[in-house]
N, C-alpha and C positions, 0 to 999 in steps of 0.2 A: 769544368766537365768531368762528368759522371760516368762513371766503368758500373755495369752490374755485373755479377756473377750469376750464371746460367747452370751452373752446375745439378740445383734444386726444381730446375724451369718444367713445366711441361705446357706444348703451346699446340691449337687443336685449330683445323681448317674449320672450312664452313659445312663441311661431310659431316655428318653423322661420327660422334664421338665413338667410335670403336676400333681397335685396336691396329688398324691396319690405318687408321687416320690421324695419329698424336704420333709425337715428336716425341721420345722421352729420354733422359739421361741414363746413361748405365745404369744407375745405383735404382732408379723406378722401374725399368725392364727387366732386370733381376726381380727385383720384387714382385712384379705383375707374373711373372713366369712362375715362381713359388706357388703364388695363390692361384694360378691356374691350373698346376702340377695338383696342388692338393686337392681341388675341386673335381678334378678328373677321375683322384683316385677315390672320391667319396662315391662315383657313381653318379655325380650329375655334372650335367654339360656346361660348360662354360660360358659365360653370355659374353655376348663381342658386340657392344654397342649398345645404343638407348631400346627400348622394346617398342613397339607399334604402337602404341597410345603416345611415348611422349615423343617420335618420331613426326605425328601428326599434329604435336602441338608444338613443335620447332621451325620455326620460320624458314620456309623454301630457300631463301635466297638473301643475302648482306648487300644492301643500295654500293653500289662502287663506290661513290662520295663517303661513305661510312669508314670504308677499307681504308681508303687514302689518308683519310684524316687518323684511323689511327695507327697507322703505318708512321706520318709525319709526326706525330704526340712521341710513339716509341726512337724512332731518331731524335727527336729533340732533346728526349730528356736523357739520351747518351751522350749526345752533343754538344748540349746547350751552348756552351761558350764559345767553340768553333763557329756554331751558328750565329749568334751574336755577333761576332767579332767580323764575321765575312758579311753580315747586312749592314754592320757600323760602317766599312772600306767602301762599299757599293753606296750609301748613301751620301758618303764624304765624296766619292768622284762624282755623283751627279749632281750635286748641288753646294760647294765648297763652303758658300758665304751662309751658309746657315750654321753650322758649327762654330766657324773662326770669328764670327763676328754678330752675328743676332743672338745668340745664345749666351753671350757673354761667359765663356770660356774664361777669364782669368778669374771669373769668384763661382762660377758651377763648377768646372771641371777642377781647376787646380785649388780650390779653397774646400769646397764645400763636399764634393766628392771624395778627396783624398782623406780628409779627415773621418768622412764618416766610413769609410773603407778599413782605416784602421783603428777606430774606434770599437767597430764590431769585430775586429782582429784580437786586440785586447779583451773585450769582453769573453770570446771565444777560446782565447789562449789558455790552456789548461797546466796553469805555472805550476801545480802542483807536480805536473810531470818534471818539471828542473830540477828535484832532487834526486831523481834519479840519477845523477849525473856521475856521483859518485859508487856506483855499482859496477859501472863497465868504463870506467876513464880512458881507458886505451881504446878501445873499440871506437867510443864516441869522439874523442879527440882526434882520430885517425878519420873518420867520416868528415866532419867538420874542415880538419885541414885540405884533406884531396877536395874537396868542394870549393872551398874557398882559394885556395892558393894553387894547390896543383893544377885544379882546370883553368884557371884565368893566366896562369903563366903559359902554359901550354897554347891556349888559343892566343893571349897575345903576343908569343911567339911568331906564330902561325900567321896571322892577321898582318903583323910587319913583312914576313915573306911575301906575300899575297901584295900588300902597297909596295915594296919597293917592286915586284914585276908587273905592277899595273896591273896585275887580275880584276880587283877590286877599287871604288873610289874609298875615298878616306870614311867618307861619312859611313858605309856599310862595314868597311873595316873597325871603327871607333865602334860600331855597333854591334860587333861579335863581342868585341872585349867588355863592354857595358855588360852585355850578356854573361857574363861567364863569371862577374865577379858576383853575381845576386847568390841568394841562400837557395838552399832546398825547397821543393813544391810543395804547398802547406799538406794538401791533401792527393794529390795524382798517387805519391809515394806510398801512401799510408793504402790507398784503395790497392795499388798494385802487390803490394806485400802481403796483405791480405788476402787476394785473388792466387796467389802459389803457395800461399802457409808458410809465409817466413815469419819472423818476428816482430807482429805486429807492434809488441809495447817498446822496441826499439824504435822502429819507424815513428810513434807519436812523441817518441821524447827527441829525437834527433830532426824532425819537424818544428818542433816548437823552441826548442833550444834551438837552432840553424836560424829559425826568423827574426829571434831575439837578438842572437851576434848580427845578422844580418843590418839590421838598422843603422849599425855602428861600423861594419865591416866595410860593408860593400860603396859607400861613399866614400871612405879612405885608399880602398883599392881602387877607384876608379880615379880619383886624382892623383895616385900613386903611378898608374900605367899613363893616363893621356895627359898630366899635368892643368895647369889653368890657361893653356891655349886654347882649349876648348870651348872659350867663351864662360868661361866658369867665374863668378866672383865668389869667393871665398865667403867672406863673412856675409853676404847676404844669403848663400846656399844655406851656411849653418844654421842661421835664424830660423829657415824656412823650414828646413829638416826638423827642428825642434819643436816647432808649432803645427805644422802639419801631419810630422810624423809619430816625433817621440811623445809628444804630451798628450795625444789623442791614446795612444797606445798605454801609457801610464793610467788616465783616466779610467779607460777600460776594466783596466788589472784592478783598481781601487774598487770599481763599483761591482765587478764580480765576486770579487773578496770580503769586500765589507759594508755592504749595501744590500740589505736583503731584499726587498722587491727586485733590485736587478738582479740577484741571483736567482727567483722565483721567474723573471722576464727568461735568462738566458736556459734554463731547463725548459720551460714552455716554446720559446719560439727561437732555441737557437741552430737548430735544423732550418731554419728561412735564412740565417746569417749570409752563406755560400748564395743563394741567388741574390740576395742584395748587394753583394762585394761583386758578383756576376755583370748585372746590369750598371753600377758604377762605373766596373771595370770597361766595361764595353759604352758607355756615353765618354769617359776621358779618350778612346781610342780613338770615335767618332769625332771630335773636338782636335787630336792629334792631325788627325788624316785631313782633314777638312784645310788646317792651316798649312799641310803640306802641298797640297792641291793646287790650294789657292797662291801660295807662293813659286810654285814649281820646286825642281828638284833636278841635279845633274844626274842623276843615277838613272840610270836606261834600262829597261825590261830584262836585257840580257845580262847587266849587272847583280839586278834581284836573283836569278835563276842560277848565275854563277854562286852566288852568296847562299841560295839554299843546298847547292852542292855541297858546299864549304861546313854547312853547318850539319849536313849529315854526315859527312864524313869525317868532322872533329867528334861528335857526339858516338859514331861507332868506334872510333878508335881509342875513346875515355874511358868508355864502358867496357871492351877489351883488356886497357890497362886495369881497372878498379875490379875487373872482377879473375884478373891473373893475381893481383895484389892479395883481395881479399882470401884465398884460395891458399896463398904463402902464408900469409901470417894469424888466419884464423881455420885452421884446415878440417878442425873438430867441431867446428857451428856450421853449418850449410844454411840452419834459416837467418843465421847473422850474415853471411854472406849474400843471400837473395834480397836482404832488407838494404845490405850495402850497397850493392851494383845499383839501386833506383836512389840511394840517398849521395852516395859521391857524384853523383850527375847531372840529375834534377836542378833546373831550374825555375822558380815564381816568377808568375805574371802578377799575382794579387798585392805582393811588395815591389817587384820589381816596378811595372808600369808606373803608379804612381812617384815611387822614389825618382823614375829618369824625368818624367812630368816636373817635379819638382828642381831638380838641378837644373836640367835645361830648359825649363821654363820658356826664356827669352829667345832659344835658337831657332831657327827654321829650321834645322835638320833633325827636330827633334822626332819626328815620323820616322827618319831613315835608322834612326837609333833605336826606336821600338821594335821593329820590324825583323829584326834577327832573333828578338826574343821570341817574339810570336811562331817564330820556323822552329824554334829550337822548344818552345814548348808542345807543339804538333809534332816533331820526330820524336821527341822522348816518349809522348804516349804512343804514337804507332810503333816503334822499337819496343818499348815496353810489352806493350798486348801479343806482338809477334813471339819474342821470346818468353811470355809467361809460361807457355803449356812446357817447355823444355827446362825451365828453371825449378817447377812443380815437381817433375819428374825426376830431376837431379837430386831435389830435397829429398824424397823418398829413398832412392838409389842409395846414398850415401849415409843416411841415416840407417840402413839396412845394414851395410858394409859396417859401420862403429858399433853396432849393436852386437852384429857378429864377430869383431875384432873383440870384445869384452866378454866375449863368452868362451868357456873353456876349449880348447881343440882337443881332438880323439888321441895325438898323439902325447898329448899331457896328460890326460887322463889314463892310459895305459901307464905312462911313467908313473904316477902317483898309486896306482894300484901295484906296480910291482914294486914299489919303495915301502908301503903298505905290508905287501907280505915278506918282505926280507928284515921287516923291524919286527914282525910278528917272529920268525926263525929265532932271530937274536936275541927277542924275549926267550923263547923257549931253551935257547942254549944256556941263560942264565938261573933256569929253575932247579930246584931241587932234584936228583936223580932220584928215580924210586929204591927201594934200599933193597938188596939183596936175599935170599933167605936164611944163610947163615949170620947175616945184621937183624933180620925180624926175630929169629930165635934169641941171640943176645940179650934183644928189647925186652923179650916178655921175661925170660931170666932176670935180667936188671931189674925189671917191675917186681916179682916177684921178692926179688931179696929186699928190698926197698921195702917192702911191706912186713917181711920177718923180723925184720931190724924196728918197722914202728911198733910191732907188738911188742918184740923183746923190752923196748923202751919203756914199754906202758907197764909190763908187771915189774919192771926194777924201780918205779917210782913207788918213794916212801909216802905213807899215807898218817897225816898230822891229823890229832886232834881237831876239831874245831875251837875245842877252849884255848890251845894255844895261837889262835888270832890266822891262821893259816889254812889253807882249802886244801883237797884234793886236786891231781892234776885235772885243767878244765876240759871235758866229752869234745869241745869244739879244737882243740889240740890235737887229738889223739885222730879224729875226723880227718883231718888235713893230711895229717902223714899218711892214713891209709888212700886218700884220695890225691895223693901226688904219687904214688905207686901205680895207682888206675890210669891215671892221665898217661903216664909213659908206655903202658900198654896202649891207650885207644891211640897215639902219634903214630905208635907200632905198626 
């Protein structure tokens, strides 16, 4: 599933590209208005659309089939995975034996497609992001614990209640539990975090780290909740998980980090990895539902709609719980709160579907185990898209509040000014008071007396002959005595 931001997008209709025929984002409209005002002030008429020559060169109309084709390409580009999944299920329903028997799904879907998906996942996994775990240990640990354990625990308890009440068949209830044990989505959480202005670096790390943990944690949680009664051969499943999931993931990491041609390949063609994984996932889903439709199922259409409603309810409840807890635990980090909302509740299909196919390869109910995950994935995209504008507005508002809280308030400024004024007054109290007139006259008399005493001492000094080895009084000593008196007068 691909999501594109339309913040800087400008689309035109078939009419001439004037201002009245262009849909602009708010930023582009403000810029257009500024340019128009500038041209008007300069005495020039603003242009509104192409010139007459350009209008003659433009085609009068666009064929309807081209318009439909362009609309379809845009829709497919934004919803490629859902389109592929829908086509796969319809084709499986149309002729189940093709994918269940003739295409040899035991080899093509269960081995080749799964290994290819995790090999590309290993080559595309930015392991250098794992080194950032120690920078935000508390936050990253909370995201992983909530995503794996809190979500799975709540969904497991809710599904058992529905199962006890007879509202859902056991296959769909188990499918909800299996979906809840999976790790965070690889790309969707990152894209939504970027759209709302959240912490994209944290989203990249938690996606990489969560999917790495999910290879080991998810099978353990599935066995913990559902046990071996679901038709699982533990030694066989462990060996298949290692050969189909863990080993290709490790090989992909080795190629990415230690083989130079592979590094160049990742840099050049890494943007196509996701499309290749989507086609492989669609093929696996096709073979799964071919087998489900061929063998039949006890679940009815009504049960499927009840399961969809339950998944939506669970997702809304968990998103509310995650948002509330994040605001309490990380009140001064709105960008982390936004990222955590998606990281705590999103589930991956890129890792989940191959893992479910590997664990329940021989089960006729594998299609019903996969169906809740597909519903969860679709609903998390829908709810995330609806909530994105409100989350973006909250981040802007909350950051403004935090910035305002760190600035000095007017009352504090007045208190600081008054404190400074009182400090100045206190310093003035400790300064030497100006002398009175009597003290000034006394100081002058004292200085004069000092000068007279110095002169008398000079006159009384004995004069020695130079032959006796002594000298007369040094002129500097005389000047020092005179300057001492003058200094006293100056101070006065």
